[in-house]
MIDOSE-1310 file (N, C-alpha, C; in nm, 2 decimals, decimal comma, always signed):
residues 118
mses	+5,47/+9,68/+10,64/+5,55/+9,78/+10,57/+5,48/+9,82/+10,44; +5,48/+9,94/+10,41/+5,41/+9,98/+10,28/+5,52/+9,97/+10,17; +5,46/+9,97/+10,05/+5,55/+9,95/+9,93/+5,64/+10,07/+9,91; +5,61/+10,19/+9,96/+5,69/+10,30/+9,94/+5,81/+10,30/+10,04
slks	+5,81/+10,21/+10,14/+5,92/+10,22/+10,24/+6,02/+10,10/+10,19; +6,00/+10,03/+10,09/+6,10/+9,93/+10,04/+6,18/+9,99/+9,94; +6,32/+9,96/+9,96/+6,41/+10,02/+9,86/+6,44/+9,93/+9,75; +6,47/+9,98/+9,64/+6,50/+9,91/+9,52/+6,66/+9,88/+9,51
sdek	+6,71/+9,82/+9,41/+6,84/+9,78/+9,40/+6,93/+9,91/+9,37; +6,88/+10,02/+9,32/+6,95/+10,13/+9,30/+6,94/+10,24/+9,41; +6,89/+10,20/+9,53/+6,87/+10,28/+9,64/+6,95/+10,23/+9,76; +6,97/+10,31/+9,86/+7,03/+10,27/+9,98/+6,97/+10,35/+10,10
ycse	+7,00/+10,31/+10,22/+6,96/+10,39/+10,34/+7,06/+10,49/+10,38; +7,02/+10,61/+10,42/+7,11/+10,71/+10,47/+7,18/+10,66/+10,60; +7,31/+10,68/+10,61/+7,37/+10,64/+10,73/+7,33/+10,71/+10,85; +7,27/+10,83/+10,84/+7,23/+10,91/+10,96/+7,08/+10,90/+10,99
caai	+7,00/+10,92/+10,89/+6,85/+10,93/+10,92/+6,78/+10,81/+10,87; +6,85/+10,72/+10,80/+6,79/+10,59/+10,75/+6,68/+10,62/+10,64; +6,68/+10,73/+10,58/+6,59/+10,76/+10,46/+6,63/+10,69/+10,34; +6,54/+10,65/+10,26/+6,59/+10,58/+10,14/+6,63/+10,69/+10,04
inak	+6,76/+10,67/+9,99/+6,81/+10,77/+9,90/+6,88/+10,69/+9,77; +6,91/+10,77/+9,67/+6,98/+10,71/+9,55/+7,11/+10,64/+9,60; +7,14/+10,52/+9,55/+7,26/+10,45/+9,59/+7,39/+10,53/+9,55; +7,39/+10,62/+9,45/+7,50/+10,70/+9,42/+7,52/+10,84/+9,49
aeic	+7,41/+10,86/+9,56/+7,41/+10,99/+9,63/+7,52/+11,01/+9,74; +7,59/+11,12/+9,73/+7,70/+11,15/+9,82/+7,65/+11,22/+9,95; +7,54/+11,30/+9,94/+7,49/+11,36/+10,04/+7,34/+11,33/+10,05; +7,28/+11,30/+10,17/+7,14/+11,27/+10,19/+7,06/+11,40/+10,17
pkcg	+6,96/+11,39/+10,08/+6,88/+11,52/+10,05/+6,79/+11,55/+10,17; +6,76/+11,45/+10,26/+6,68/+11,47/+10,37/+6,74/+11,54/+10,49; +6,86/+11,48/+10,52/+6,93/+11,54/+10,65/+7,06/+11,61/+10,61; +7,11/+11,59/+10,49/+7,23/+11,67/+10,45/+7,36/+11,61/+10,49
vrqm	+7,36/+11,48/+10,55/+7,48/+11,42/+10,59/+7,55/+11,36/+10,47; +7,69/+11,37/+10,46/+7,77/+11,31/+10,37/+7,77/+11,16/+10,39; +7,75/+11,09/+10,28/+7,74/+10,94/+10,29/+7,89/+10,88/+10,26; +7,92/+10,78/+10,34/+8,05/+10,70/+10,32/+8,03/+10,62/+10,19
hpsv	+8,14/+10,61/+10,11/+8,13/+10,51/+10,01/+8,14/+10,37/+10,06; +8,07/+10,27/+10,01/+8,06/+10,15/+10,08/+8,20/+10,08/+10,09; +8,29/+10,11/+10,00/+8,42/+10,04/+10,00/+8,52/+10,11/+10,10; +8,48/+10,23/+10,15/+8,56/+10,30/+10,25/+8,53/+10,27/+10,39
tvnl	+8,62/+10,20/+10,45/+8,60/+10,17/+10,60/+8,73/+10,22/+10,67; +8,71/+10,28/+10,79/+8,81/+10,32/+10,88/+8,80/+10,23/+11,00; +8,90/+10,17/+11,04/+8,91/+10,09/+11,16/+9,04/+10,11/+11,23; +9,03/+10,18/+11,34/+9,14/+10,20/+11,42/+9,15/+10,11/+11,55
gala	+9,10/+9,99/+11,53/+9,10/+9,89/+11,64/+8,98/+9,91/+11,72; +8,98/+9,82/+11,83/+8,86/+9,83/+11,92/+8,86/+9,96/+11,99; +8,74/+10,01/+12,03/+8,72/+10,13/+12,10/+8,70/+10,10/+12,25; +8,75/+10,18/+12,33/+8,72/+10,17/+12,48/+8,57/+10,22/+12,51
pngk	+8,52/+10,20/+12,62/+8,38/+10,24/+12,64/+8,36/+10,39/+12,63; +8,48/+10,47/+12,65/+8,46/+10,61/+12,64/+8,48/+10,66/+12,49; +8,50/+10,56/+12,40/+8,52/+10,60/+12,26/+8,67/+10,62/+12,21; +8,76/+10,60/+12,31/+8,91/+10,62/+12,27/+8,96/+10,49/+12,21
sria	+9,05/+10,52/+12,12/+9,12/+10,41/+12,04/+9,27/+10,39/+12,08; +9,30/+10,27/+12,11/+9,45/+10,25/+12,14/+9,54/+10,29/+12,03; +9,50/+10,25/+11,91/+9,58/+10,28/+11,79/+9,59/+10,43/+11,76; +9,47/+10,50/+11,77/+9,48/+10,64/+11,76/+9,57/+10,70/+11,86
aall	+9,56/+10,66/+11,98/+9,65/+10,72/+12,09/+9,80/+10,69/+12,05; +9,83/+10,57/+12,00/+9,97/+10,54/+11,97/+10,02/+10,63/+11,85; +9,92/+10,65/+11,75/+9,97/+10,73/+11,64/+9,99/+10,88/+11,68; +9,90/+10,93/+11,77/+9,92/+11,07/+11,83/+10,05/+11,07/+11,91
affl	+10,08/+10,97/+11,98/+10,21/+10,97/+12,07/+10,32/+10,98/+11,98; +10,32/+10,90/+11,86/+10,44/+10,90/+11,76/+10,45/+11,03/+11,69; +10,35/+11,08/+11,64/+10,35/+11,21/+11,55/+10,37/+11,33/+11,63; +10,28/+11,34/+11,74/+10,26/+11,47/+11,81/+10,28/+11,45/+11,96
ggfg	+10,35/+11,34/+11,99/+10,37/+11,31/+12,14/+10,45/+11,41/+12,21; +10,55/+11,48/+12,15/+10,64/+11,57/+12,20/+10,56/+11,70/+12,26; +10,44/+11,72/+12,20/+10,35/+11,82/+12,25/+10,24/+11,77/+12,34; +10,25/+11,64/+12,37/+10,14/+11,59/+12,46/+10,01/+11,57/+12,41
vhkf	+9,99/+11,57/+12,27/+9,86/+11,56/+12,22/+9,79/+11,43/+12,26; +9,87/+11,32/+12,26/+9,81/+11,19/+12,30/+9,76/+11,19/+12,45; +9,83/+11,28/+12,53/+9,78/+11,29/+12,67/+9,64/+11,36/+12,68; +9,63/+11,47/+12,60/+9,50/+11,54/+12,59/+9,40/+11,45/+12,54
ylgq	+9,42/+11,37/+12,43/+9,33/+11,27/+12,37/+9,28/+11,17/+12,48; +9,37/+11,13/+12,56/+9,34/+11,03/+12,67/+9,28/+11,09/+12,79; +9,26/+11,21/+12,78/+9,19/+11,27/+12,90/+9,28/+11,32/+13,02; +9,42/+11,31/+12,99/+9,51/+11,34/+13,10/+9,57/+11,48/+13,07
vglg	+9,48/+11,58/+13,09/+9,51/+11,72/+13,06/+9,63/+11,78/+13,14; +9,65/+11,75/+13,27/+9,76/+11,78/+13,35/+9,89/+11,74/+13,28; +9,90/+11,61/+13,24/+10,02/+11,57/+13,19/+10,04/+11,63/+13,05; +9,93/+11,65/+12,97/+9,94/+11,73/+12,84/+10,00/+11,85/+12,86
ilyl	+9,96/+11,93/+12,96/+10,02/+12,07/+12,98/+10,16/+12,06/+13,02; +10,20/+11,95/+13,10/+10,34/+11,94/+13,14/+10,42/+11,91/+13,02; +10,38/+11,83/+12,93/+10,44/+11,80/+12,80/+10,47/+11,93/+12,72; +10,35/+12,01/+12,72/+10,37/+12,14/+12,64/+10,46/+12,24/+12,70
iffw	+10,47/+12,23/+12,83/+10,57/+12,33/+12,90/+10,71/+12,29/+12,87; +10,74/+12,16/+12,86/+10,88/+12,11/+12,85/+10,91/+12,05/+12,71; +10,82/+12,08/+12,61/+10,85/+12,02/+12,48/+10,99/+12,07/+12,42; +11,03/+12,18/+12,45/+11,16/+12,24/+12,40/+11,27/+12,15/+12,45
tvip	+11,26/+12,08/+12,55/+11,38/+12,00/+12,61/+11,39/+11,87/+12,53; +11,30/+11,83/+12,46/+11,30/+11,71/+12,37/+11,27/+11,58/+12,46; +11,27/+11,60/+12,60/+11,24/+11,49/+12,69/+11,10/+11,44/+12,67; +11,00/+11,52/+12,66/+10,86/+11,46/+12,63/+10,85/+11,39/+12,50
siia	+10,94/+11,42/+12,40/+10,94/+11,34/+12,27/+10,99/+11,20/+12,30; +11,09/+11,20/+12,39/+11,15/+11,06/+12,41/+11,05/+10,98/+12,49; +10,99/+11,04/+12,59/+10,88/+10,97/+12,67/+10,77/+10,93/+12,58; +10,72/+11,02/+12,49/+10,62/+10,99/+12,40/+10,65/+10,87/+12,31
fief	+10,77/+10,86/+12,26/+10,81/+10,74/+12,18/+10,80/+10,61/+12,26; +10,84/+10,62/+12,39/+10,83/+10,50/+12,47/+10,68/+10,46/+12,49; +10,61/+10,57/+12,51/+10,46/+10,54/+12,53/+10,39/+10,49/+12,40; +10,45/+10,53/+12,29/+10,40/+10,49/+12,16/+10,43/+10,34/+12,15
vlll	+10,54/+10,29/+12,19/+10,57/+10,15/+12,18/+10,48/+10,07/+12,28; +10,47/+10,13/+12,40/+10,39/+10,06/+12,49/+10,24/+10,04/+12,46; +10,19/+10,16/+12,39/+10,05/+10,15/+12,35/+10,04/+10,04/+12,23; +10,13/+10,02/+12,15/+10,13/+9,92/+12,05/+10,13/+9,79/+12,11
imsd	+10,20/+9,76/+12,20/+10,22/+9,62/+12,26/+10,11/+9,60/+12,37; +10,04/+9,70/+12,41/+9,93/+9,68/+12,51/+9,81/+9,61/+12,45; +9,75/+9,53/+12,53/+9,63/+9,46/+12,49/+9,51/+9,56/+12,50; +9,40/+9,53/+12,43/+9,29/+9,61/+12,42/+9,22/+9,62/+12,57
eefn	+9,23/+9,50/+12,64/+9,18/+9,49/+12,77/+9,25/+9,59/+12,87; +9,38/+9,58/+12,86/+9,47/+9,67/+12,94/+9,45/+9,82/+12,92; +9,43/+9,85/+12,78/+9,40/+9,99/+12,74/+9,27/+10,03/+12,80; +9,17/+9,95/+12,80/+9,03/+9,97/+12,85/+9,04/+10,00/+13,00
rrhg	+9,12/+9,91/+13,06/+9,14/+9,93/+13,21/+9,20/+10,06/+13,25; +9,31/+10,10/+13,17/+9,38/+10,22/+13,21/+9,31/+10,34/+13,16; +9,26/+10,34/+13,03/+9,21/+10,46/+12,98/+9,07/+10,46/+12,93; +9,00/+10,36/+12,96/+8,86/+10,34/+12,91/+8,74/+10,41/+12,99
qf	+8,78/+10,47/+13,10/+8,68/+10,53/+13,19/+8,63/+10,65/+13,13; +8,51/+10,69/+13,16/+8,45/+10,82/+13,11/+8,51/+10,94/+13,20
């Protein structure tokens, strides 16, 4: 390793291109990607192999479930369209609330088995 590739205490690596940048930089001057603050972490639980999150699906079911947004998120487009067609009846909202509860109590393994395929 050359000495120019060693970072000092006031530098950090870019989260995207791994270039050495100023520790206080918000945007990498090399690739232009915004840098996350080190104290900011977002964790929505374990991710399925296809990148879907059980907690994200549950939150979508709670807040936008009457419109079927959680179904679209989980790749169940047909059911999402069915929710959209009947959202005015409030029945999809009731079903979405039940699915919200089921998603919260579901284990990550069960979620991966049901919704983790590509």
